[in-house]
VOPAGU-2260 file (C-alpha; in pm, 1 decimal, decimal comma):
REM VOPAGU-2260
SITE   aa  ch    i         X         Y         Z
SITE  MET   A    0    3105,3    8226,5    -981,0
SITE  GLU   A    1    3180,3    8133,0    -581,7
SITE  PRO   A    2    3515,7    8281,8    -491,5
SITE  ALA   A    3    3606,5    7895,4    -356,7
SITE  PHE   A    4    3622,8    7839,7    -756,0
SITE  GLU   A    5    3821,8    8109,8    -884,4
SITE  ARG   A    6    4152,8    7967,2    -863,1
SITE  VAL   A    7    4031,8    7688,1   -1074,4
SITE  ALA   A    8    3851,0    7883,5   -1311,9
SITE  LEU   A    9    4177,6    8065,1   -1382,5
SITE  LEU   A   10    4389,4    7758,7   -1419,2
SITE  PHE   A   11    4103,2    7571,4   -1666,9
SITE  GLY   A   12    3860,1    7831,1   -1766,8
SITE  GLU   A   13    3507,3    7951,0   -1693,8
SITE  ALA   A   14    3372,3    7692,4   -1930,2
SITE  THR   A   15    3521,8    7417,2   -1791,7
SITE  LEU   A   16    3442,0    7520,4   -1412,1
SITE  ALA   A   17    3105,2    7478,7   -1589,5
SITE  ARG   A   18    3152,5    7155,9   -1717,1
SITE  PHE   A   19    3250,6    7073,9   -1395,0
SITE  ALA   A   20    2972,7    7213,6   -1135,1
SITE  SER   A   21    2734,9    6972,8   -1412,1
SITE  ALA   A   22    2921,7    6621,3   -1363,6
SITE  HIS   A   23    2762,1    6333,9   -1187,8
SITE  VAL   A   24    3007,7    6100,0    -986,4
SITE  CYS   A   25    2980,5    5833,1    -843,4
SITE  ILE   A   26    3237,3    5683,2    -553,5
SITE  ALA   A   27    3192,6    5298,2    -425,9
SITE  GLY   A   28    3411,6    5275,6    -101,6
SITE  VAL   A   29    3439,2    5599,9     119,7
SITE  GLY   A   30    3768,2    5467,8     252,7
SITE  ALA   A   31    4133,9    5670,5     294,1
SITE  VAL   A   32    4135,4    5692,6    -136,9
SITE  GLY   A   33    3830,9    5748,5    -196,0
SITE  ALA   A   34    3757,3    6043,9      80,5
SITE  MET   A   35    4050,2    6197,7     -65,7
SITE  ALA   A   36    3911,4    6170,9    -412,0
SITE  ALA   A   37    3566,6    6283,1    -291,2
SITE  GLU   A   38    3740,3    6566,1    -122,4
SITE  SER   A   39    3964,0    6652,9    -410,8
SITE  LEU   A   40    3650,0    6639,5    -615,0
SITE  ALA   A   41    3431,6    6913,6    -439,8
SITE  ARG   A   42    3696,6    7115,1    -402,5
SITE  SER   A   43    3746,5    7133,0    -797,9
SITE  GLY   A   44    3381,0    7271,8    -842,4
SITE  VAL   A   45    3226,3    6890,9    -916,4
SITE  GLY   A   46    2844,4    6964,3    -904,9
SITE  ARG   A   47    2740,4    6600,7    -807,3
SITE  LEU   A   48    2857,5    6335,6    -574,7
SITE  THR   A   49    2741,8    5963,9    -530,4
SITE  LEU   A   50    2896,3    5773,8    -226,2
SITE  VAL   A   51    2889,5    5392,1    -144,5
SITE  ASP   A   52    2993,1    5257,1     159,0
SITE  PHE   A   53    2887,6    5099,7     451,6
SITE  ASP   A   54    3110,9    5132,6     680,9
SITE  ARG   A   55    3184,0    5341,2    1010,5
SITE  ILE   A   56    3477,2    5530,8    1083,8
SITE  SER   A   57    3747,4    5345,1    1364,0
SITE  LEU   A   58    4044,3    5471,2    1606,2
SITE  SER   A   59    4224,7    5267,6    1266,3
SITE  ASN   A   60    4199,6    5486,3    1039,3
SITE  LEU   A   61    4330,1    5767,8    1163,6
SITE  ASN   A   62    4698,6    5702,4    1037,7
SITE  ARG   A   63    4523,8    5749,2     657,4
SITE  HIS   A   64    4192,0    5854,7     610,1
SITE  PRO   A   65    4140,5    6205,0     565,4
SITE  PHE   A   66    3780,8    6241,9     763,4
SITE  ALA   A   67    3923,8    6034,0    1045,2
SITE  ALA   A   68    3941,1    6199,2    1368,5
SITE  HIS   A   69    3882,7    6111,2    1772,3
SITE  SER   A   70    3560,5    6327,6    1734,4
SITE  THR   A   71    3420,8    6075,2    1417,1
SITE  ALA   A   72    3509,2    5764,2    1553,7
SITE  GLY   A   73    3238,8    5535,6    1576,2
SITE  ARG   A   74    3013,1    5726,6    1283,2
SITE  PRO   A   75    2894,9    5630,7     983,3
SITE  LYS   A   76    3177,4    5711,6     677,2
SITE  LEU   A   77    2936,7    5830,1     447,7
SITE  GLU   A   78    2738,0    6063,6     723,1
SITE  VAL   A   79    3061,7    6223,7     839,6
SITE  ALA   A   80    3162,2    6278,2     459,3
SITE  ARG   A   81    2847,8    6395,6     342,3
SITE  GLU   A   82    2909,2    6712,0     659,4
SITE  ARG   A   83    3278,0    6759,5     541,7
SITE  LEU   A   84    3200,0    6750,4     200,5
SITE  SER   A   85    2888,6    7024,0     243,7
SITE  ASP   A   86    3064,6    7236,9     420,0
SITE  ILE   A   87    3341,9    7255,2     158,7
SITE  ALA   A   88    3121,7    7289,7    -102,8
SITE  PRO   A   89    2751,2    7372,1     -14,5
SITE  ALA   A   90    2646,9    7382,1    -361,0
SITE  CYS   A   91    2756,0    7012,3    -370,4
SITE  ARG   A   92    2502,2    6788,8    -429,5
SITE  VAL   A   93    2595,2    6435,9    -227,0
SITE  ASP   A   94    2423,0    6147,7    -178,5
SITE  CYS   A   95    2505,1    5842,1      -1,8
SITE  LYS   A   96    2409,5    5465,2     -50,5
SITE  GLU   A   97    2482,1    5271,0     252,6
SITE  LEU   A   98    2563,3    4936,7      21,3
SITE  PHE   A   99    2755,1    4662,4       8,2
SITE  LEU   A  100    2822,9    4614,8    -339,6
SITE  ASP   A  101    2750,7    4209,4    -500,6
SITE  GLU   A  102    2522,9    4106,4    -796,0
SITE  LYS   A  103    2241,2    4268,2    -649,3
SITE  THR   A  104    2317,8    4603,0    -562,0
SITE  VAL   A  105    2551,4    4662,9    -851,8
SITE  PRO   A  106    2316,4    4691,2   -1144,0
SITE  GLU   A  107    2114,9    4930,3    -878,3
SITE  LEU   A  108    2346,3    5141,7    -819,8
SITE  LEU   A  109    2427,0    5185,3   -1146,6
SITE  ALA   A  110    2025,9    5203,1   -1243,6
SITE  ALA   A  111    2047,3    5478,4   -1054,9
SITE  GLY   A  112    2293,1    5722,6   -1259,0
SITE  PRO   A  113    2383,5    5789,0   -1556,5
SITE  TYR   A  114    2714,4    5877,8   -1394,0
SITE  ASP   A  115    3036,8    6061,7   -1640,3
SITE  ALA   A  116    3256,3    5911,2   -1387,2
SITE  LEU   A  117    3272,6    5644,9   -1141,3
SITE  LEU   A  118    3568,4    5570,0    -872,7
SITE  ASP   A  119    3621,6    5230,3    -789,8
SITE  ALA   A  120    3796,5    5272,1    -455,3
SITE  ILE   A  121    3674,7    4915,2    -301,5
SITE  ASP   A  122    3922,0    4745,4    -124,8
SITE  SER   A  123    3774,6    4376,8    -178,3
SITE  LEU   A  124    3816,7    4142,3    -418,7
SITE  SER   A  125    3496,2    4051,0    -524,7
SITE  PRO   A  126    3316,3    4376,7    -525,0
SITE  LYS   A  127    3520,6    4536,8    -669,9
SITE  VAL   A  128    3507,0    4269,2    -968,1
SITE  GLU   A  129    3156,1    4278,4   -1010,6
SITE  LEU   A  130    3147,2    4617,0   -1035,4
SITE  LEU   A  131    3404,3    4637,4   -1286,0
SITE  SER   A  132    3263,5    4436,2   -1479,4
SITE  ARG   A  133    2918,8    4595,7   -1488,7
SITE  ALA   A  134    3109,0    4906,2   -1536,9
SITE  ALA   A  135    3242,1    4805,1   -1839,0
SITE  GLU   A  136    2924,1    4750,5   -2006,5
SITE  VAL   A  137    2881,6    5141,9   -1995,1
SITE  PRO   A  138    3175,3    5257,0   -2227,8
SITE  ALA   A  139    2988,0    5637,4   -2240,5
SITE  MET   A  140    3112,2    5631,6   -1844,8
SITE  HIS   A  141    3470,5    5686,7   -1722,6
SITE  THR   A  142    3575,8    5384,5   -1486,3
SITE  VAL   A  143    3889,4    5449,4   -1312,3
SITE  SER   A  144    3980,1    5166,3   -1029,0
SITE  CYS   A  145    4229,1    5193,2    -746,1
SITE  VAL   A  146    4432,9    4885,4    -763,8
SITE  GLY   A  147    4657,0    4897,9    -470,9
SITE  ALA   A  148    4752,8    5178,2    -245,1
SITE  ALA   A  149    4784,9    4926,7      67,1
SITE  ARG   A  150    5201,1    4873,2     134,5
SITE  ARG   A  151    5323,3    5184,1     -65,7
SITE  SER   A  152    5510,1    5474,2      81,5
SITE  ASP   A  153    5607,5    5667,8    -249,9
SITE  PRO   A  154    5344,9    5927,9    -329,8
SITE  GLY   A  155    5529,1    5969,3    -676,0
SITE  ALA   A  156    5513,6    5596,0    -763,5
SITE  PHE   A  157    5137,3    5626,0    -896,2
SITE  ARG   A  158    5042,1    5596,2   -1254,3
SITE  VAL   A  159    4728,4    5605,2   -1445,2
SITE  ARG   A  160    4689,6    5313,8   -1692,2
SITE  PRO   A  161    4419,8    5136,5   -1881,8
SITE  LEU   A  162    4344,3    4795,1   -1668,1
SITE  PHE   A  163    4426,5    4573,7   -1866,1
SITE  GLU   A  164    4816,6    4731,2   -1923,9
SITE  THR   A  165    4869,3    4676,5   -1549,0
SITE  ARG   A  166    5184,4    4526,3   -1426,1
SITE  GLY   A  167    5372,5    4420,4   -1092,2
SITE  CYS   A  168    5089,8    4427,8    -819,8
SITE  PRO   A  169    4930,7    4117,6    -747,4
SITE  PHE   A  170    4577,4    4224,3    -648,0
SITE  ALA   A  171    4535,7    4401,4   -1017,9
SITE  GLN   A  172    4653,7    4063,3   -1158,4
SITE  LEU   A  173    4386,5    3900,7    -956,5
SITE  ILE   A  174    4147,3    4127,6   -1065,0
SITE  ARG   A  175    4243,0    4124,5   -1451,8
SITE  LYS   A  176    4205,0    3712,5   -1398,7
SITE  ARG   A  177    3855,1    3743,0   -1277,5
SITE  LEU   A  178    3751,5    3966,9   -1539,1
SITE  ARG   A  179    3861,1    3759,2   -1789,0
SITE  ARG   A  180    3698,1    3506,4   -1684,5
SITE  ARG   A  181    3345,4    3698,9   -1695,3
SITE  GLY   A  182    3424,9    3779,8   -2049,4
SITE  VAL   A  183    3528,8    4124,7   -2015,1
SITE  PRO   A  184    3762,6    4247,9   -2330,0
SITE  GLU   A  185    4116,6    4410,3   -2274,7
SITE  ASN   A  186    3994,6    4680,1   -2451,3
SITE  ALA   A  187    3733,6    4733,8   -2185,3
SITE  PRO   A  188    3709,0    5100,8   -2117,9
SITE  LEU   A  189    3867,4    5051,9   -1752,1
SITE  TRP   A  190    4156,5    5267,0   -1630,0
SITE  ALA   A  191    4346,0    5233,9   -1309,1
SITE  VAL   A  192    4558,8    5396,9   -1045,2
SITE  GLN   A  193    4859,4    5194,4    -960,8
SITE  SER   A  194    5187,0    5225,2    -784,8
SITE  ASP   A  195    5495,9    5131,1    -962,0
SITE  GLU   A  196    5637,6    5080,5    -643,6
SITE  PRO   A  197    5669,4    4681,2    -533,6
SITE  ALA   A  198    5455,6    4656,2    -205,8
SITE  ALA   A  199    5646,9    4619,2      98,1
SITE  PRO   A  200    5592,7    4247,0     274,0
SITE  ALA   A  201    5265,3    4192,6     421,4
SITE  THR   A  202    5238,5    4126,2     804,4
SITE  ALA   A  203    4956,1    3894,3     968,1
SITE  GLU   A  204    4873,2    4079,8    1259,3
SITE  PRO   A  205    4477,8    4059,3    1351,7
SITE  GLU   A  206    4215,4    4317,9    1261,2
SITE  GLU   A  207    4028,1    4411,0    1546,2
SITE  ASN   A  208    3770,9    4618,5    1352,7
SITE  ALA   A  209    3672,7    4413,1    1102,3
SITE  MET   A  210    3345,2    4420,9     952,2
SITE  PRO   A  211    3138,1    4160,1     920,9
SITE  ARG   A  212    3010,0    4142,7     572,2
SITE  GLY   A  213    3259,9    3977,5     267,7
SITE  ARG   A  214    3544,3    3740,2     377,3
SITE  ASN   A  215    3772,9    3843,4     657,0
SITE  ARG   A  216    4121,8    3971,0     541,2
SITE  GLN   A  217    4457,7    4017,1     662,7
SITE  PRO   A  218    4493,5    4388,6     758,2
SITE  LEU   A  219    4786,1    4565,4     518,6
SITE  GLY   A  220    4997,0    4828,1     633,2
SITE  SER   A  221    4919,3    5200,0     489,8
SITE  LEU   A  222    5047,0    5520,5     514,9
SITE  HIS   A  223    4837,3    5844,4     494,0
SITE  ALA   A  224    5134,2    5987,3     206,9
SITE  ALA   A  225    5026,2    5687,8     -45,0
SITE  THR   A  226    4664,8    5660,3       5,5
SITE  ALA   A  227    4613,8    6030,0     -31,9
SITE  ALA   A  228    4847,8    6032,6    -331,6
SITE  ALA   A  229    4647,1    5754,2    -514,5
SITE  GLY   A  230    4299,6    5916,2    -425,0
SITE  LEU   A  231    4418,9    6249,2    -560,8
SITE  ALA   A  232    4596,8    6072,9    -904,7
SITE  ALA   A  233    4251,7    5909,0    -932,0
SITE  ALA   A  234    4030,4    6252,8    -876,7
SITE  ALA   A  235    4314,7    6433,9   -1132,5
SITE  GLU   A  236    4219,5    6148,3   -1343,2
SITE  ILE   A  237    3838,0    6158,7   -1363,4
SITE  LEU   A  238    3879,4    6569,2   -1362,5
SITE  ARG   A  239    4107,4    6507,2   -1705,6
SITE  PHE   A  240    3809,8    6320,4   -1841,0
SITE  LEU   A  241    3570,5    6623,7   -1768,0
SITE  ARG   A  242    3768,3    6874,6   -1904,5
SITE  GLY   A  243    3735,5    6657,1   -2253,0
SITE  THR   A  244    4177,0    6604,7   -2287,8
């Protein structure tokens, strides 16, 4: 056993650690939430991660992204993620897919599996709905979606619940509405990490580093304590599933 994972084995047992080592988890969106989840899974002994993103680290990421630093600004998030995760857990296989997820690329991504679990950490509505609607057709895959860490500041307010049982989150409401339009049943095996904290009012500042793909979106206030908590909650839910509990 690697010394790095001795404490995980002490907590869950060597059989569970072996299960983690054989698991394949896909993380769509390596922003502040997805990157924190990826690091947590790597530190827990998950053996294979497929990361999906097309963005670069910018200085505006410094307040929340675990891989953002002045030394990494301007570099692709996937490139930095692979370096960091490989340094933490050299035995973890990190596959990177530089993709913008849409009706064409989502089927390609899912076909590259199978994945034991999928984390949707995308912050755009249409790609999120496209991914979740397709993931709902793969019941053996445990799908977890983060539905709103921006504009929150309480790390203790995040909860994991079925996606169609989320309440009080306007973003989750839009997701549920779009999924229903696509015929996704309310008992679909989709889970959500949601904050019970009401969202702070949005500001209207322009975003200097907006990515060219997709619709321009208003930047939202964010805090590392909240985005990190959302990513850790998602990682913990995936590990719970992998443990079979």
